[in-house]
TIGU-546356 format. One record per residue (C-alpha): x, y, z. Coordinates in steps of 0.02 Angstrom, whole numbers, plus 50000, padded with zeros to 5 digits. Layout:
XYZ...
This chain:
494675218454220494965231954087495535219053957493695214653923493155231453843494835233353751494595216553668492785221053628493335237253541494675228053440493345215653390492185229653329493625237853235494005221253151492205219353091492235237353026493905234352934493285218152857491735227152796492775241152717493865228152632492345218852570491865234452472493465233452370493405225052202495035215752164495625219251986497055211351894498045217851745497065217951585495165217051573494515201051658492865193151612492325196251794492655214951784491845216051613490325207251672490105219351821490265234351709489125228051576487715227051703488085243951779488385255251627487255260451488487115274651363488955277051351489705291551258491535297551234491975315351186493805314651138495065327651082496855324051024498135337350985499385328650865501035336750834502005333850672503465325650757503165307550813504345310550960503255324151034501885319251154500055319951104498995329851230497205324551243495605327451337494045316651356492365316351439491405300351468489545301351496488505286651547487035280351647487595270751805486655258051906488075252852018488195255652204489175268952302489995254752402491095248752258492265258552147492175259551958493705254651858494235263551696495545254251592497145263651560498715252951519499965267051527501055276851645499855284551770500925300551764500115303651594498465307551686498485325751721496755329451794495155319751832493425327051870492025315651919490335324051902491225340751906492255336852060494135335552041494825319952118496565312952153497175299552038497145281452098497895269751972497935251152009498435236651896498165245851735496535253851793496015271051857494995268952013493405280252026492765279952203490985274152214490475289152326490835301152184489585292052068487685292752072486225282752007485815288851833486855301251723488705302851764490205311551683492085308651701493235321851624495075318051603496565327851539497995316251489499445312351376498955299251249499875282851252500835279451092500775260451088499255258650978499385275250885500615268150758501545284450734502655284950579503705299750519502285309550441500685299850477499885289350609498435277350621497515270050771497335250850791496395246650952495935228350921495745218551030496035227951190497265241851149496105257151159496605256951342498415260051290497925276551212496585283851322495545279051478494035269051429492945254051460493895243051341492675228251315491665224151161489965223751246490005241651306489645249751140489695268851134489545284351027491235292951000491275311550970493025315950906494035331750869495835331850807497105346050801498405341750668499725350750562498895361850427499565351650282498915334950352497245327150322496245314950430494845302650434493775294850572492205284750602491075299850589490775312250452491905327650449490855342150513492095356750497493915361350478494655376850558496405383350522497285393950648499145397850674499735383850555498655370950643497035363050584495605357950701494405344850633492725341250714491935324750666490135320150683489695307850825490005290050770488745276250759488645265250911490225254350912491435245251026493095253051076494085241850966493165249150816493455267150861494825274050743495635288450657497085291250539498015307450509499505313150410500165316650234498905307250130498225309549956496355309649954495195301749818493335303949827491895296249727490105301049738488955285949770487135285549809486785300549925488545301849991490435300449958491715286349970493305293850038494985285150004496605290750087498255283850017500115287450010500575277549849501735287649736501875276249582500845284349445500505267749357499835259549514498805274449559497945276249384497705257449375496995255049549495905269549612494385265749503494605246949528494565249449720493045259949717492155248349596492565232749698492045241149857490335246649789490065228949716490285220049880489295232449984487865230049864488025211249873487975211150064486465222350070485535210449954486125194350048485755201250223484215211150183484985225550283485555242150201487325247650237487165251550424488385265650453488405284250416489885285050295491085275450182492965277750211494575268550164496365271150211497835262250127499225259750253501025255850195501775240850284500175238150380500355224350508498675217050459497875214150291496475225750345495475231850494493605235250486493335251750576491665257950506491965273950408493825272050415494335254650354496205252050357496935241650217498645235350167499235247150032500275234649934498735223549914497665237849843498945246449722499325235249576500085238049405499165234349244500035217449230499455211349400499265192649418497605183449449498235180049624498545198549657496835203249588495995189849691496895196249849496325213849821494525208549793494575197049943495315210250056493995223050012492595210050023493215203650191493295220850276491645226550198490785210750263491305215750440490135230850428488715218050456489725203950539490705211550685490265230050677488345229850667488275213950772489785211950883490345197250985489945198651172491705193251219493275190151118493115171151147491955173050999493105184550895493125170650767491295173350732491635189850646493115182650553492235167050492490835177450420492015189850344492975176750250491485165550212490425180250145491945187450055492075170949961490265172749909490395190949865491915188649750491265172849661490905174749475489115169649431489095153549328490945149849372490715137749518492345128449478493335144749495492465148149661492895130849726494685132349676494905149349761494025143149915495105127449920496795135949893496385150750005495825140550155496405122950167498295125050164498335138850299497065129050406498055113150396499675122450437498975125150613497765110850634499095098050599500205104050743500255098650924499815116850966498205116850867496815126650947494945124850929493955137650830493135143650990494315146451131494025151151316494635168051369494745174751548495585191051512495615202451359497515205051378497655187851302496395190651163497695193551031498375175751052496715168650989497025174750812497765163350678497445151550536496065142450624494855156450648495235163750475495315147650372494625132550462493065141550516492515145850337492695127150294491645123350447490335136650396490235129350220489895112350291488585119950404487745128350254487765111350163487025103150315485595115450334485315120150152485755137150081484035145250101483755139950283485545145350326485315162650247483635165350329484385160550498485835172950479484685186550425483655184050581485215184550690485785201050612484095209350636483905202850813485575209250875485845224750768486975237350857487075224751002488145210351053487885191651029488785175251060489015159450954487685150351061486485164551013486755161250830486665142350852484985144150943484285153550795485005141650660484415126650756482625131250724482885129650539483575112050529483165094850598485045091650620485795091350795486865107250782487455106150961488285089050932488955094850769489625110650849490595100950984491825092950867491965106650733492005122050843492465117351018493895105050984495515106350883496225094550753495715086150593495275068650544496425056450454495445045750330495835028650259494925015950151494954997950100494274991749932494064973549881493774966449707493064950749626494194936849577494464943849403494944960349482493684970049375492284974149493492244982649665491454971049790491764980149950492214997450003492515003750180492905021850231493615025850405494185041050498495145044150658495845059950738497625064750704497855069050888496815068351047495245058751097494275047850980492925058050887492155059650716491965074850606490245074150526490405080950349489965078850168491355072050057491565065149887492455049949813492885050749628493225035549518494245038849364494045028749204494655031449026493755047248968492625049449114492455051849304491105044949417490855053649585489855048549737489465060149887489515052950061488805060450220490095053650341489715053850525490485037550583492205031550625491975017750494490675013850369490315003650214489985013550056488765002749960488685014149807490525011249778490164992849744489144997949591490765003149505491964993649394493784994549449494385011949402496115017549343496255026249511495195033449653495295051349719494585057349885493935075149912494185079349726492955093649751493915101349899492305101550001492915090150141494195093050280495515080850335497005070950281496385060250136497065043350076498025042549916497815028949781499565028249720498895022949550498435041349532500215047549529500635043949345498965052349297499085067349416499365080849286498115073649164496645075849287495565087549188494665096349330495855109449400495015109449571495345090849584497185093449536497375106449671496525094849799497755081349747499275092749768498675097449945498275079249994500015073149933500905087050032499935083650193500235065450180502105068350147502175077950311501395062750397502665051250317501405042850204501525038150020502995049449973504625055350043505045073750026506245069849883504945059149791503635072449805504815086349752505235076249594503395073049558502945091649577504445097949482504105086249335502345093449321502785112149318502735113249132501055103949125500025114249252499205129049167498045136549303498845150949394498175146949569498755129049550500465134749490500615145849644500145131049753501395119449667502855131549675502485135449857502595116949900504175114849799505035129149895504405122450061504995104450031506695110649963507135122050106506185114650254506225095750230507765091450131509445090550228510775102750164511835088650091510345081249994509805098749941511485101849860511255086149756509585092949695509955111049665510555110249486509215099149417507815108449513508425124849442508415117249266506655109949291505965126949346506875136949209506325124449076504505125649131504645144549129505155143548946503755131848899502335140748991501275152148883500405162049018501425177449077500765175949253501315157749265503035163149198503175176049334502695163649466503975151449400505305165449398504905168649581505115150049622506775149949531507325165149628506815156649791507785140549768509335144849663511055140849733512255136749589513475149349513512665148949342510975153249418511755166749522512575174749364510935173549271509935182049405511265195149443511245199849257509345201449258509415212149415510855223149357510175226249183508345225949234508085214949081506945200349131506545185049028505285186648887503505189448948504045191049131503635208449193504615214649344504295230049440505225239649578504605227449717505115212849612506865219249586506975223149773506525205349815507795199149688509125210249766508725202549934508885185049862510515189249781511185196949941510915180750031512085171949908513275184549834514895191249910514415208449839512875208349945513115225650026513435234649860511895225849784510825231849923511485249649917511205250749730509415243549745509035255949887509505270249771508305263749641506805264249763505805280549752504315278349867504785284950041503775271450133504635257750036506315265750071505905264650255505455246150241507055242650143508115250850281507325239950412507685223850320509375228250254510425224250410509705206750423510445203050252512155209850287513635198150263514375205550422513975195050575514175210250685512885219850586511635205550602512005204050785511665222350810510025221150712509395207050823509965215550983509015230750928507365220750919507375220051105506795237851110504985240151070505225255450960506315244750842504875232650821503545245450777503485241150592502995223150622502765218750442504555223750396505275215450553504435199150510505185199550335506885203750403506825189150526506465177350382508085183150299509075182650462508595164550486508595159250304509325141350280510845148950194511225158750352511075143450463511805136850579512605153650617510905161050655510455147850787511225158850923509715170250910508425156650936508455155151125508275173951147506895173851017505895162451133506325172251289505685188251208504005180551158503005186451310503645203951283503175202451097501425197151147501255210951277501805225451165501445219250988499915217850885498855201950869499785192950730501545197550783501895183450910501465169950783502435179350649503925181850767504065162850795503645157250619504855169350536506265163650654505975144750668505005140550508506485134450404507545125350533507865106450526509335104250641509375093750798510175108250889508755119950847507495106950899508405104951065508305123851095506385123051078506225107051187507345114151321506435130851326504745121951348505435110451482506245124951579504775136651561503235126551621502405142651671502365149451494500605155651447499635141251362499195152051215500985157051187501535139251206500285134751069501105148350958502775140250988502145122850944501285129550789502805139650730504045125550758502995111350686504025111150523505585108550633504745094250725504165085650566505855088150480506595078150623505295064350597505255062550408506995067150354508185052150345
């Protein structure tokens, strides 16, 4: 009869065990939305006190110490999880509320037992070795880059955007180094050849915005208002420095002033700081008080092109806009990361516009945003602007051309729909309501919806929540004499996916001898009559989206083609170039060869620099990506002659330089090789074409792809380079250009190690040369391994690197064998992450289309 109590005891023990297990919170790798939500409700008044001891050698570990202080409302029954995506052996000591505790590390998290915590104020102190992954350590400087979830790779933290905190930082660095951080520098103490810097507590920011940079930097300062703008840089070219410092300060002050006026909110942070980073893997990063910027975009010579000047202005304006859009008001979760980027680009366009020069603004907006947006949205891997996200470890895959370039087009359409005043007032209310807090896209939509009778939720569904673009068509009918339009129908359908309509404002222009008549249509139907078109006589030709306001694949009236370069409005010409190229990719109106001929014939006629850049980019793309090698060889000589002839005829030096770059991109004949080799060797460019060190470096790379003397060319050019950071970049790219297959093999094999991919900008450029069409098909052997490495690239690289990795490798292939490699990989890897699969489909879309449209 003893079995009865034994079973009863076992039953009780089972209940107790289940209760104990029920207290456990299951955590996965990364930062899940579930974990983030639990912590957001339990933690407030968060503060980090951080100290990093940084040695001069990048191989030596960085020792660090931190204390987290916070108010806690969680229960003692459940643990608290700190994020730390590093080897747990790097954690040396943990004290929770003054009590030392043994380390528990589970799935990239430090587990803090609930019984060690209390309601109210808590502290956690940790001694550790900092992780290097996001510290970006170079030979004599470093910079942190923690977006989107990489602060946890450097120090233990609550790495989610809606747990904003104050960061109190101290750094110990070599005596001859300097440093910058989010907070003002309070003091600097030198002892035994080391320098200790104490910074003031930062403003309240998310972990991804916490940052510092340290190393051998030059420092420029300019007094402004009641403070100082601090600018750290490493550029060594005297011409670039003297020509750029004042321009950078002036542009920065100009855009800050503009945003203060537009938003009605003074600059919201305690200091102004800029850092120019050589070979920066981004264009810029918006850390308040320590904005990181791509050095090559900032430092320009006195003969900089309009495009270079625009890029510098746009970069500074974009990052400055983030002080309000992203830093002051931060998205609640990275599914809305696009919100900060759309406003940064959209507002930057406003801030850099020249008053009274609306046509220039429209051209810049058109050429900046439509081509890169279409490059993603036309693919079978297109993503919507707003994407779901369950775990921050995948947040980096959300970035790309859609959130940076389609979303400003969407926002411009939204402003048109609401009216500029109502739109501005709504955004101002949003910023004031959520200042130093977090908000989501629905929060903004709710505010904007009160300022317009339009149904923003319906509008939002197709523009924001779904991918793709519309393809438009039309039908016109005429009277029996053929002189009067009697009927005009406009229709749209999606390029891919379910049937839907993109509501938008668009224009239709009717061209006559000496005049243009334009009508604006608010299109929200799959098909509609346009009665105002029937008021027109038959024109010479019709152009859709001549203003560049609309978004989609527009029909082409082929009667326009003989008149293309006589269209007086340069925005309309640019819009026509884009429309013709996009239709060519869809197999409509022109073959690649026909469009190449049309564009090449117009090179001497186009006079506007941004249009010339657009045209030459399309020429290079068509030539290398959509013409089979045998057809390309038939074209090479005449294309070279067309470009060189246009260069001679152009009057504008910037246009001449753009054409020289195009010639350098496409040349293949022996006479062209001899001409360019002589220019490179003697450093004697054509009249009115100004070439600098970087230009000669790029020319040397182009020659190395084609010349048997490639190794000697590269060695000689390397000796010409003086700047140490540019020397480092050159050395990374150089093996990819070698004529020796074994050298190229070794270079690619080396990329399997993370440390050899640390300079992502240089590696991306090197991959482009490794897979250049002139090195195909020999380079195809790398393609399968390129795909296999992609998950590792995503796990260890920064946000743009997965897309760059694929695009640089696959972007110029046309062959059936390369297409088979991609198809086979996707078939045999059905488990590949959907976001990474989308990157593959986006980066190989040219390959897919080449198979479709190439005869």
